[in-house]
VOMIGU-766637 format. One record per residue (C-alpha): residue number from 0; x negated, y, z negated. Coordinates in nm, 4 decimals. Each point is the difference from the previous one (the first is absolute). Example, Ala and Ser with C-alpha at 12.3 -4.5 7.8 and 13.67 -1.06 7.14 Angstrom:
BEGIN
<pos: 0	X: -1.2300	Y: -0.4500	Z: -0.7800>
<pos: 1	X: -0.1370	Y: 0.3440	Z: 0.0660>
This chain:
BEGIN
<pos: 0	X: -10.2865	Y: 10.5931	Z: -8.0125>
<pos: 1	X: -0.0826	Y: -0.1081	Z: -0.3359>
<pos: 2	X: 0.0059	Y: 0.3878	Z: -0.0991>
<pos: 3	X: 0.3136	Y: 0.0059	Z: 0.1556>
<pos: 4	X: 0.1960	Y: -0.3204	Z: -0.1949>
<pos: 5	X: -0.1548	Y: 0.1140	Z: -0.3149>
<pos: 6	X: 0.2452	Y: 0.3661	Z: 0.0403>
<pos: 7	X: 0.2669	Y: -0.2246	Z: 0.0815>
<pos: 8	X: -0.0148	Y: -0.2490	Z: -0.2857>
<pos: 9	X: 0.0712	Y: 0.3537	Z: -0.2232>
<pos: 10	X: 0.2284	Y: 0.1579	Z: 0.2897>
<pos: 11	X: 0.3938	Y: -0.0118	Z: -0.0849>
<pos: 12	X: 0.2763	Y: 0.0005	Z: 0.2603>
<pos: 13	X: 0.1584	Y: 0.3090	Z: 0.1048>
<pos: 14	X: 0.3915	Y: 0.0285	Z: 0.0358>
<pos: 15	X: -0.0244	Y: -0.1279	Z: 0.3380>
<pos: 16	X: -0.2200	Y: -0.3113	Z: -0.1103>
<pos: 17	X: 0.2525	Y: -0.0547	Z: -0.2903>
<pos: 18	X: 0.2815	Y: -0.0176	Z: 0.2223>
<pos: 19	X: -0.1944	Y: -0.2134	Z: 0.2187>
<pos: 20	X: -0.0940	Y: -0.2449	Z: -0.2766>
<pos: 21	X: 0.3270	Y: -0.0186	Z: -0.1628>
<pos: 22	X: 0.1178	Y: -0.1669	Z: 0.3913>
<pos: 23	X: -0.3068	Y: -0.1872	Z: -0.0128>
<pos: 24	X: 0.0840	Y: -0.1307	Z: -0.3361>
<pos: 25	X: -0.2729	Y: 0.1311	Z: -0.1756>
<pos: 26	X: 0.1176	Y: 0.2656	Z: -0.2428>
<pos: 27	X: -0.2816	Y: 0.3144	Z: -0.0962>
<pos: 28	X: 0.2370	Y: 0.0892	Z: -0.2894>
<pos: 29	X: -0.0372	Y: 0.2558	Z: -0.2880>
<pos: 30	X: -0.0955	Y: -0.0757	Z: -0.3306>
<pos: 31	X: 0.2590	Y: -0.2442	Z: -0.1799>
<pos: 32	X: 0.2222	Y: 0.1970	Z: -0.2642>
<pos: 33	X: -0.2379	Y: -0.1878	Z: -0.3060>
<pos: 34	X: -0.3248	Y: 0.2500	Z: 0.0935>
<pos: 35	X: 0.2065	Y: 0.2924	Z: -0.0379>
<pos: 36	X: 0.1605	Y: -0.1310	Z: -0.3310>
<pos: 37	X: -0.1285	Y: 0.1176	Z: -0.3594>
<pos: 38	X: -0.2967	Y: -0.1910	Z: -0.0734>
<pos: 39	X: 0.1851	Y: -0.1228	Z: -0.3502>
<pos: 40	X: 0.2615	Y: -0.2106	Z: 0.2597>
<pos: 41	X: -0.2788	Y: -0.1077	Z: 0.2611>
<pos: 42	X: -0.2179	Y: -0.1160	Z: -0.3510>
<pos: 43	X: 0.3512	Y: -0.2027	Z: -0.1419>
<pos: 44	X: 0.0816	Y: -0.1508	Z: 0.2861>
<pos: 45	X: -0.3272	Y: -0.1118	Z: 0.0756>
<pos: 46	X: -0.0645	Y: -0.1143	Z: -0.3683>
<pos: 47	X: 0.3417	Y: -0.2161	Z: 0.0774>
<pos: 48	X: -0.0571	Y: -0.2021	Z: 0.3238>
<pos: 49	X: -0.3982	Y: 0.0150	Z: 0.0723>
<pos: 50	X: -0.1220	Y: 0.0116	Z: -0.3432>
<pos: 51	X: 0.2330	Y: -0.2729	Z: -0.1520>
<pos: 52	X: -0.1501	Y: -0.1966	Z: 0.3056>
<pos: 53	X: -0.3089	Y: 0.0230	Z: -0.0835>
<pos: 54	X: 0.0175	Y: -0.0479	Z: -0.3401>
<pos: 55	X: 0.1329	Y: -0.3459	Z: 0.0229>
<pos: 56	X: -0.2719	Y: -0.1050	Z: 0.3299>
<pos: 57	X: -0.2889	Y: 0.1530	Z: -0.1555>
<pos: 58	X: 0.0343	Y: -0.1829	Z: -0.3769>
<pos: 59	X: -0.3320	Y: 0.1040	Z: -0.1383>
<pos: 60	X: -0.1855	Y: 0.0323	Z: 0.3335>
<pos: 61	X: -0.0375	Y: 0.3960	Z: -0.0657>
<pos: 62	X: -0.3363	Y: -0.0556	Z: -0.0574>
<pos: 63	X: -0.0635	Y: -0.0429	Z: 0.3852>
<pos: 64	X: 0.1548	Y: 0.3554	Z: 0.0318>
<pos: 65	X: -0.2662	Y: 0.1680	Z: -0.1561>
<pos: 66	X: -0.3728	Y: -0.1178	Z: -0.0917>
<pos: 67	X: -0.2183	Y: 0.1752	Z: -0.2153>
<pos: 68	X: -0.3834	Y: -0.0024	Z: -0.1385>
<pos: 69	X: -0.0011	Y: -0.0153	Z: -0.3703>
<pos: 70	X: -0.3250	Y: 0.0663	Z: -0.2289>
<pos: 71	X: 0.0185	Y: -0.3370	Z: -0.1191>
<pos: 72	X: -0.2128	Y: -0.3285	Z: 0.2307>
<pos: 73	X: 0.2240	Y: -0.2589	Z: 0.0401>
<pos: 74	X: -0.1654	Y: -0.2413	Z: 0.2197>
<pos: 75	X: -0.3025	Y: -0.0340	Z: 0.2622>
<pos: 76	X: 0.0531	Y: -0.1580	Z: 0.3653>
<pos: 77	X: -0.1533	Y: 0.0180	Z: 0.3122>
<pos: 78	X: 0.0164	Y: 0.3090	Z: 0.2273>
<pos: 79	X: 0.3194	Y: -0.0158	Z: 0.2534>
<pos: 80	X: 0.0732	Y: 0.2220	Z: 0.2946>
<pos: 81	X: 0.1665	Y: 0.3064	Z: -0.0809>
<pos: 82	X: -0.1604	Y: -0.0092	Z: -0.3990>
<pos: 83	X: -0.0947	Y: 0.3229	Z: -0.1161>
<pos: 84	X: -0.4242	Y: 0.0231	Z: 0.0428>
<pos: 85	X: 0.0295	Y: 0.2111	Z: -0.3043>
<pos: 86	X: 0.0919	Y: -0.3370	Z: -0.2117>
<pos: 87	X: -0.3334	Y: -0.2054	Z: 0.1035>
<pos: 88	X: -0.1531	Y: -0.1343	Z: -0.2897>
<pos: 89	X: -0.3963	Y: 0.0304	Z: 0.1178>
<pos: 90	X: -0.1335	Y: -0.1684	Z: -0.3097>
<pos: 91	X: 0.2133	Y: -0.3563	Z: 0.1245>
<pos: 92	X: -0.0137	Y: 0.0664	Z: 0.3523>
<pos: 93	X: -0.4221	Y: 0.0229	Z: -0.0390>
<pos: 94	X: -0.0047	Y: -0.3087	Z: -0.2183>
<pos: 95	X: 0.2607	Y: -0.2522	Z: 0.2294>
<pos: 96	X: -0.0994	Y: 0.1822	Z: 0.3525>
<pos: 97	X: 0.3892	Y: 0.0630	Z: 0.0808>
<pos: 98	X: 0.1555	Y: 0.3176	Z: -0.0471>
<pos: 99	X: 0.1989	Y: 0.0098	Z: -0.3328>
<pos: 100	X: 0.2887	Y: 0.2060	Z: -0.1228>
<pos: 101	X: 0.1319	Y: 0.1210	Z: -0.3278>
<pos: 102	X: 0.3939	Y: -0.0168	Z: -0.0032>
<pos: 103	X: 0.1596	Y: 0.2060	Z: -0.2666>
<pos: 104	X: 0.3015	Y: 0.0066	Z: -0.1871>
<pos: 105	X: 0.3075	Y: 0.1535	Z: 0.1367>
<pos: 106	X: 0.0721	Y: 0.3644	Z: -0.1594>
<pos: 107	X: 0.3571	Y: 0.0115	Z: -0.0055>
<pos: 108	X: 0.0291	Y: 0.3660	Z: -0.0081>
<pos: 109	X: -0.2301	Y: 0.1031	Z: 0.2706>
<pos: 110	X: 0.2188	Y: 0.3056	Z: 0.1739>
<pos: 111	X: 0.1539	Y: -0.0597	Z: 0.3588>
<pos: 112	X: -0.0065	Y: 0.2900	Z: 0.2542>
<pos: 113	X: 0.1977	Y: 0.0192	Z: 0.3183>
<pos: 114	X: -0.1517	Y: 0.1879	Z: 0.2843>
<pos: 115	X: 0.3255	Y: 0.0853	Z: 0.2177>
<pos: 116	X: -0.0526	Y: 0.0767	Z: 0.3403>
<pos: 117	X: 0.3277	Y: 0.2247	Z: 0.0477>
<pos: 118	X: -0.0776	Y: 0.1829	Z: 0.3331>
<pos: 119	X: 0.2761	Y: 0.0103	Z: 0.3067>
<pos: 120	X: -0.1158	Y: -0.2954	Z: 0.1343>
<pos: 121	X: 0.1442	Y: -0.2241	Z: -0.3059>
<pos: 122	X: 0.3311	Y: 0.1357	Z: 0.0581>
<pos: 123	X: 0.0785	Y: -0.1938	Z: 0.3220>
<pos: 124	X: 0.2418	Y: -0.3184	Z: 0.0354>
<pos: 125	X: 0.1676	Y: -0.1948	Z: 0.2781>
<pos: 126	X: 0.2545	Y: -0.1395	Z: -0.2083>
<pos: 127	X: 0.1838	Y: 0.0296	Z: -0.3693>
<pos: 128	X: -0.3244	Y: 0.1423	Z: -0.1574>
<pos: 129	X: -0.2893	Y: 0.1841	Z: 0.0619>
<pos: 130	X: -0.3649	Y: -0.0546	Z: -0.1259>
<pos: 131	X: 0.0690	Y: 0.2707	Z: -0.2568>
<pos: 132	X: 0.2616	Y: -0.1440	Z: -0.1657>
<pos: 133	X: -0.1487	Y: -0.3441	Z: -0.0385>
<pos: 134	X: -0.3236	Y: 0.1657	Z: -0.1216>
<pos: 135	X: 0.2063	Y: 0.1870	Z: -0.2669>
<pos: 136	X: 0.1807	Y: -0.3328	Z: -0.0898>
<pos: 137	X: -0.3319	Y: -0.1638	Z: -0.0351>
<pos: 138	X: -0.1587	Y: 0.2168	Z: -0.1942>
<pos: 139	X: 0.3507	Y: 0.0574	Z: -0.2724>
<pos: 140	X: -0.0152	Y: -0.3972	Z: -0.0362>
<pos: 141	X: -0.3954	Y: -0.0691	Z: -0.0162>
<pos: 142	X: -0.0201	Y: 0.3134	Z: -0.2352>
<pos: 143	X: 0.3039	Y: -0.1312	Z: -0.2604>
<pos: 144	X: -0.1187	Y: -0.3565	Z: 0.0302>
<pos: 145	X: -0.3659	Y: 0.1489	Z: -0.1460>
<pos: 146	X: 0.1461	Y: 0.2319	Z: -0.2212>
<pos: 147	X: 0.2031	Y: -0.2975	Z: -0.1796>
<pos: 148	X: -0.3277	Y: -0.1244	Z: -0.0869>
<pos: 149	X: -0.1518	Y: 0.2801	Z: -0.2115>
<pos: 150	X: -0.2251	Y: 0.1856	Z: 0.2962>
<pos: 151	X: 0.0288	Y: 0.3246	Z: 0.1474>
<pos: 152	X: 0.0216	Y: 0.1091	Z: 0.3862>
<pos: 153	X: -0.1072	Y: 0.2923	Z: 0.1636>
<pos: 154	X: 0.0736	Y: 0.1285	Z: 0.3430>
<pos: 155	X: -0.2029	Y: 0.2248	Z: 0.2652>
<pos: 156	X: 0.2726	Y: 0.1758	Z: 0.2860>
<pos: 157	X: -0.1380	Y: 0.0354	Z: 0.3440>
<pos: 158	X: 0.2158	Y: 0.2358	Z: 0.2501>
<pos: 159	X: -0.2373	Y: 0.1837	Z: 0.2221>
<pos: 160	X: -0.2522	Y: 0.0316	Z: -0.2869>
<pos: 161	X: -0.0044	Y: -0.1574	Z: -0.3976>
<pos: 162	X: 0.2561	Y: 0.2146	Z: -0.1349>
<pos: 163	X: 0.1338	Y: -0.1953	Z: -0.3288>
<pos: 164	X: -0.1836	Y: -0.1838	Z: -0.2590>
<pos: 165	X: 0.1765	Y: -0.1562	Z: -0.2625>
<pos: 166	X: -0.1854	Y: -0.0864	Z: -0.3112>
<pos: 167	X: 0.0230	Y: -0.4070	Z: -0.0656>
<pos: 168	X: 0.2286	Y: -0.0453	Z: -0.2717>
<pos: 169	X: 0.2622	Y: -0.2797	Z: -0.1200>
<pos: 170	X: 0.3456	Y: -0.0155	Z: -0.0377>
<pos: 171	X: 0.3608	Y: 0.0354	Z: 0.2146>
<pos: 172	X: -0.0343	Y: 0.3662	Z: -0.0290>
<pos: 173	X: -0.3104	Y: -0.0104	Z: 0.1608>
<pos: 174	X: 0.1248	Y: -0.2440	Z: 0.3159>
<pos: 175	X: 0.2766	Y: 0.2420	Z: 0.0432>
<pos: 176	X: -0.1876	Y: 0.2792	Z: 0.0042>
<pos: 177	X: -0.2549	Y: -0.1337	Z: 0.2699>
<pos: 178	X: 0.3055	Y: -0.1242	Z: 0.1966>
<pos: 179	X: 0.1447	Y: 0.2989	Z: 0.0327>
<pos: 180	X: -0.2847	Y: 0.2048	Z: 0.0877>
<pos: 181	X: -0.0167	Y: -0.2736	Z: 0.2922>
<pos: 182	X: 0.3721	Y: 0.0661	Z: 0.1313>
<pos: 183	X: 0.0062	Y: 0.4088	Z: -0.0812>
<pos: 184	X: -0.3391	Y: 0.0858	Z: 0.2193>
<pos: 185	X: 0.1390	Y: 0.3041	Z: 0.2759>
<pos: 186	X: 0.0233	Y: -0.1922	Z: 0.3738>
<pos: 187	X: -0.3803	Y: 0.0696	Z: 0.1828>
<pos: 188	X: 0.0460	Y: 0.0747	Z: 0.3623>
<pos: 189	X: -0.2591	Y: 0.1331	Z: 0.2481>
<pos: 190	X: -0.3561	Y: -0.0579	Z: -0.2111>
<pos: 191	X: -0.3419	Y: -0.1447	Z: 0.0936>
<pos: 192	X: -0.0570	Y: -0.3945	Z: 0.0384>
<pos: 193	X: -0.0075	Y: -0.2204	Z: -0.3223>
<pos: 194	X: -0.3720	Y: 0.0424	Z: -0.1748>
<pos: 195	X: 0.0332	Y: -0.3432	Z: -0.1965>
<pos: 196	X: -0.3449	Y: 0.0574	Z: -0.1521>
<pos: 197	X: 0.0980	Y: 0.3635	Z: -0.1635>
<pos: 198	X: 0.2132	Y: -0.2226	Z: -0.2486>
<pos: 199	X: -0.2659	Y: -0.2761	Z: -0.0630>
<pos: 200	X: -0.2860	Y: 0.2633	Z: -0.0672>
<pos: 201	X: 0.1938	Y: 0.1598	Z: -0.2563>
<pos: 202	X: 0.1150	Y: -0.3039	Z: -0.1654>
<pos: 203	X: -0.3795	Y: -0.1235	Z: 0.0189>
<pos: 204	X: -0.0502	Y: 0.3616	Z: -0.1800>
<pos: 205	X: 0.2664	Y: -0.0347	Z: -0.2296>
<pos: 206	X: 0.0213	Y: -0.3179	Z: -0.1422>
<pos: 207	X: -0.3095	Y: -0.0275	Z: -0.2451>
<pos: 208	X: 0.0968	Y: -0.3189	Z: -0.1957>
<pos: 209	X: 0.0621	Y: -0.3438	Z: 0.1605>
<pos: 210	X: 0.3384	Y: -0.0489	Z: 0.1692>
<pos: 211	X: 0.2489	Y: -0.1825	Z: 0.2039>
<pos: 212	X: 0.0774	Y: 0.2082	Z: 0.2541>
<pos: 213	X: 0.2798	Y: -0.0512	Z: 0.3092>
<pos: 214	X: -0.0566	Y: 0.2020	Z: 0.2605>
<pos: 215	X: 0.3586	Y: 0.0264	Z: 0.1837>
<pos: 216	X: -0.0016	Y: 0.0887	Z: 0.3509>
<pos: 217	X: 0.0839	Y: -0.1136	Z: 0.3984>
<pos: 218	X: -0.3787	Y: 0.1118	Z: 0.0547>
<pos: 219	X: 0.1151	Y: 0.1954	Z: 0.3200>
<pos: 220	X: -0.3552	Y: 0.2347	Z: -0.0726>
<pos: 221	X: -0.2729	Y: 0.1769	Z: 0.1693>
<pos: 222	X: -0.3193	Y: -0.2454	Z: -0.0262>
<pos: 223	X: -0.2427	Y: 0.0324	Z: -0.2348>
<pos: 224	X: 0.2064	Y: -0.1576	Z: -0.3533>
<pos: 225	X: -0.1363	Y: -0.3372	Z: 0.0198>
<pos: 226	X: -0.3864	Y: 0.0738	Z: -0.1604>
<pos: 227	X: 0.1511	Y: 0.1980	Z: -0.2524>
<pos: 228	X: 0.3268	Y: -0.2624	Z: -0.1045>
<pos: 229	X: -0.3207	Y: -0.2812	Z: -0.0435>
<pos: 230	X: -0.1639	Y: 0.2654	Z: -0.2090>
<pos: 231	X: 0.3583	Y: 0.0234	Z: -0.2243>
<pos: 232	X: -0.0408	Y: -0.3237	Z: -0.0439>
<pos: 233	X: -0.3796	Y: -0.1231	Z: -0.0924>
<pos: 234	X: 0.1424	Y: 0.2232	Z: -0.3116>
<pos: 235	X: 0.3465	Y: -0.1020	Z: -0.0627>
<pos: 236	X: 0.3115	Y: -0.2655	Z: 0.0429>
<pos: 237	X: 0.1162	Y: 0.1112	Z: 0.3795>
<pos: 238	X: 0.3209	Y: -0.1617	Z: 0.1635>
<pos: 239	X: 0.0417	Y: 0.1349	Z: 0.3552>
<pos: 240	X: 0.4189	Y: -0.0039	Z: 0.0409>
<pos: 241	X: 0.0806	Y: 0.0692	Z: 0.3203>
<pos: 242	X: 0.3401	Y: 0.1238	Z: 0.1673>
<pos: 243	X: 0.1256	Y: -0.0953	Z: 0.3053>
<pos: 244	X: 0.2720	Y: 0.0078	Z: 0.2252>
<pos: 245	X: 0.0650	Y: -0.3060	Z: 0.2826>
<pos: 246	X: 0.0499	Y: 0.2875	Z: 0.2738>
<pos: 247	X: -0.3935	Y: 0.1007	Z: -0.0323>
<pos: 248	X: -0.0569	Y: -0.3451	Z: 0.0844>
<pos: 249	X: 0.2166	Y: -0.0701	Z: 0.2981>
<pos: 250	X: 0.1875	Y: 0.2445	Z: 0.2192>
<pos: 251	X: 0.3602	Y: -0.0941	Z: 0.1299>
<pos: 252	X: 0.1241	Y: 0.0818	Z: 0.3503>
<pos: 253	X: 0.1893	Y: 0.3245	Z: -0.1136>
<pos: 254	X: -0.0715	Y: 0.1724	Z: 0.3779>
<pos: 255	X: -0.1431	Y: 0.3454	Z: 0.0179>
<pos: 256	X: -0.0094	Y: 0.1388	Z: -0.3489>
<pos: 257	X: -0.1432	Y: 0.3089	Z: -0.1260>
<pos: 258	X: -0.2260	Y: -0.0436	Z: -0.3397>
<pos: 259	X: -0.1460	Y: 0.2908	Z: -0.2200>
<pos: 260	X: -0.2741	Y: -0.0612	Z: -0.2161>
<pos: 261	X: 0.1239	Y: 0.0740	Z: -0.3411>
<pos: 262	X: -0.3202	Y: 0.1165	Z: -0.1358>
<pos: 263	X: -0.1274	Y: 0.2384	Z: 0.2823>
<pos: 264	X: 0.3670	Y: 0.0492	Z: 0.2006>
<pos: 265	X: -0.1770	Y: -0.0605	Z: 0.3175>
<pos: 266	X: 0.3162	Y: -0.1928	Z: 0.2212>
<pos: 267	X: -0.0642	Y: -0.1992	Z: 0.2839>
<pos: 268	X: 0.2134	Y: -0.2063	Z: 0.2374>
<pos: 269	X: -0.0237	Y: -0.3750	Z: 0.0033>
<pos: 270	X: 0.1444	Y: -0.2895	Z: 0.2801>
<pos: 271	X: 0.0508	Y: -0.2541	Z: -0.2674>
<pos: 272	X: 0.1914	Y: -0.2128	Z: 0.3072>
<pos: 273	X: -0.3615	Y: -0.0530	Z: 0.1422>
<pos: 274	X: -0.0945	Y: -0.3408	Z: -0.1088>
<pos: 275	X: -0.3502	Y: 0.0574	Z: 0.1128>
<pos: 276	X: -0.0201	Y: 0.3079	Z: -0.2320>
<pos: 277	X: 0.1965	Y: -0.1991	Z: -0.3120>
<pos: 278	X: -0.2738	Y: -0.2905	Z: 0.1000>
<pos: 279	X: -0.2997	Y: 0.2250	Z: -0.0774>
<pos: 280	X: 0.1832	Y: 0.1970	Z: -0.3107>
<pos: 281	X: 0.0675	Y: -0.3735	Z: -0.1509>
<pos: 282	X: -0.4340	Y: -0.0745	Z: 0.0779>
<pos: 283	X: -0.1915	Y: 0.3023	Z: -0.1348>
<pos: 284	X: 0.2640	Y: -0.0026	Z: -0.2855>
<pos: 285	X: -0.1084	Y: -0.3338	Z: -0.0849>
<pos: 286	X: -0.3677	Y: 0.1184	Z: 0.0590>
<pos: 287	X: 0.0615	Y: 0.2703	Z: -0.2514>
<pos: 288	X: 0.1624	Y: -0.2222	Z: -0.2125>
<pos: 289	X: -0.2941	Y: -0.2607	Z: -0.0064>
<pos: 290	X: -0.2453	Y: 0.3584	Z: -0.0567>
<pos: 291	X: 0.1896	Y: 0.1101	Z: -0.2794>
<pos: 292	X: -0.0025	Y: -0.3432	Z: -0.1904>
<pos: 293	X: -0.3746	Y: -0.0806	Z: 0.0626>
<pos: 294	X: -0.0273	Y: 0.3625	Z: -0.1669>
<pos: 295	X: 0.1620	Y: -0.0646	Z: -0.2748>
<pos: 296	X: -0.1906	Y: -0.3626	Z: -0.0325>
<pos: 297	X: -0.3155	Y: 0.2014	Z: 0.0102>
<pos: 298	X: 0.0770	Y: 0.2161	Z: -0.2599>
<pos: 299	X: 0.0492	Y: -0.2515	Z: -0.2262>
<pos: 300	X: 0.3523	Y: 0.0275	Z: -0.1006>
<pos: 301	X: 0.3026	Y: -0.1906	Z: -0.0309>
<pos: 302	X: 0.2960	Y: 0.0946	Z: 0.2262>
<pos: 303	X: 0.3750	Y: -0.0110	Z: -0.0745>
<pos: 304	X: 0.2071	Y: 0.0731	Z: 0.3471>
<pos: 305	X: 0.3510	Y: 0.1232	Z: -0.0457>
<pos: 306	X: 0.2309	Y: 0.0192	Z: 0.3154>
<pos: 307	X: 0.2796	Y: 0.2380	Z: -0.0021>
<pos: 308	X: 0.1911	Y: -0.3329	Z: 0.0988>
<pos: 309	X: -0.1354	Y: -0.2522	Z: -0.2668>
<pos: 310	X: 0.1064	Y: -0.0971	Z: -0.3586>
<pos: 311	X: -0.1969	Y: 0.1994	Z: -0.2713>
<pos: 312	X: 0.0173	Y: -0.2816	Z: -0.1989>
<pos: 313	X: -0.1096	Y: -0.2798	Z: 0.2132>
<pos: 314	X: -0.2669	Y: 0.2589	Z: 0.1137>
<pos: 315	X: -0.1199	Y: 0.0403	Z: -0.4095>
<pos: 316	X: 0.0184	Y: -0.3664	Z: -0.0468>
<pos: 317	X: -0.2154	Y: -0.0804	Z: 0.3080>
<pos: 318	X: -0.2411	Y: 0.2024	Z: -0.1247>
<pos: 319	X: -0.0232	Y: -0.1249	Z: -0.3526>
<pos: 320	X: -0.0636	Y: -0.3614	Z: 0.1489>
<pos: 321	X: -0.2726	Y: 0.1129	Z: 0.1877>
<pos: 322	X: -0.1871	Y: 0.2047	Z: -0.2826>
<pos: 323	X: 0.1130	Y: -0.3281	Z: -0.2127>
<pos: 324	X: -0.1537	Y: -0.2440	Z: 0.2092>
<pos: 325	X: -0.3347	Y: 0.2216	Z: 0.0510>
<pos: 326	X: 0.0153	Y: 0.0009	Z: -0.3946>
<pos: 327	X: 0.0087	Y: -0.3779	Z: -0.0331>
<pos: 328	X: -0.2460	Y: -0.0446	Z: 0.2855>
<pos: 329	X: -0.2641	Y: 0.2436	Z: -0.2033>
<pos: 330	X: 0.0681	Y: -0.1751	Z: -0.3349>
<pos: 331	X: -0.0772	Y: -0.3563	Z: 0.1649>
<pos: 332	X: -0.3180	Y: 0.1605	Z: 0.1532>
<pos: 333	X: -0.1095	Y: 0.0942	Z: -0.3650>
<pos: 334	X: 0.0710	Y: -0.3837	Z: -0.1540>
<pos: 335	X: -0.3453	Y: -0.0590	Z: 0.1690>
<pos: 336	X: -0.1707	Y: 0.1979	Z: -0.3179>
<pos: 337	X: 0.0481	Y: -0.2909	Z: -0.2399>
<pos: 338	X: -0.2444	Y: -0.1447	Z: 0.1081>
<pos: 339	X: -0.2197	Y: 0.2561	Z: -0.0884>
<pos: 340	X: -0.2832	Y: -0.1148	Z: -0.2495>
<pos: 341	X: 0.0824	Y: 0.1483	Z: -0.3485>
<pos: 342	X: -0.2947	Y: 0.2393	Z: 0.0040>
<pos: 343	X: 0.1023	Y: 0.1543	Z: 0.3177>
<pos: 344	X: 0.3329	Y: 0.0478	Z: -0.1483>
<pos: 345	X: -0.1388	Y: 0.2050	Z: -0.2874>
<pos: 346	X: -0.1751	Y: 0.1767	Z: 0.2085>
<pos: 347	X: 0.2822	Y: 0.0963	Z: 0.2073>
């Protein structure tokens, strides 16, 4: 049942299912017109809507979207959960018998990379938007925010494998190239299941300098990516941007419908009128949700969830507030260092 649920989550209704979904109040619609428009039109629309709202809401909180590690030592504080163990100051730790870490000044020019899962399961949506459209809008908005502050952005695109790498550069024109690369890809059908581990391993080998890495995926993949994600997070600042659709969490009563797996082309007949079946689906979906979130937590990455029925600005602001509170908590913990004797501060 679990393996079937994973495949169903990446599946899309056939033509018969479309008719059943429409009569049941759930529409499996095609990609909206904005996705087929030119990258320039899409970016201009986002600049006038989403970016203008973010400019008014962030108000200087850009630092919480992207944290870096420069070469200048700024402070020392007690070790906190999720801190990078490589930043432990062993001299101070030995003297105080309590782990302390070095806090560095922020490197505002650290490059950001988008690891983009564009496999067939991402091209799914039960409402006006598909996960692929949510992905492209998030990347366009965040890349524009970062490049406007002088940072460089790059991307690695995964379809059936890592097929495109855009070097990290700045400027609006580069954001347009990135958006166009996401939109102009041919449709993939009847392929093997997604292997997210391949994308993460390629990034680990390619990214030499410490970067901020956004893994944008629905995380519907063959197992084995969890360990690689944790290894990537040991070297880079990693944020897991998870794409999801409400239909992947709870199945409505649509009667007997055929479902086609978007990645393998396999078809199966599903009786959604069976209440017991829907309850089992919801229970297993909840279990999968819990396991996925535990895997992301164990990997030591921050997580931003983007739903096809959600608001992009609200999601980014919730994520920003979370990182801001975490930074404030870490800073408060570091105030205890003011009680250090002067000779220990000098030694540090």
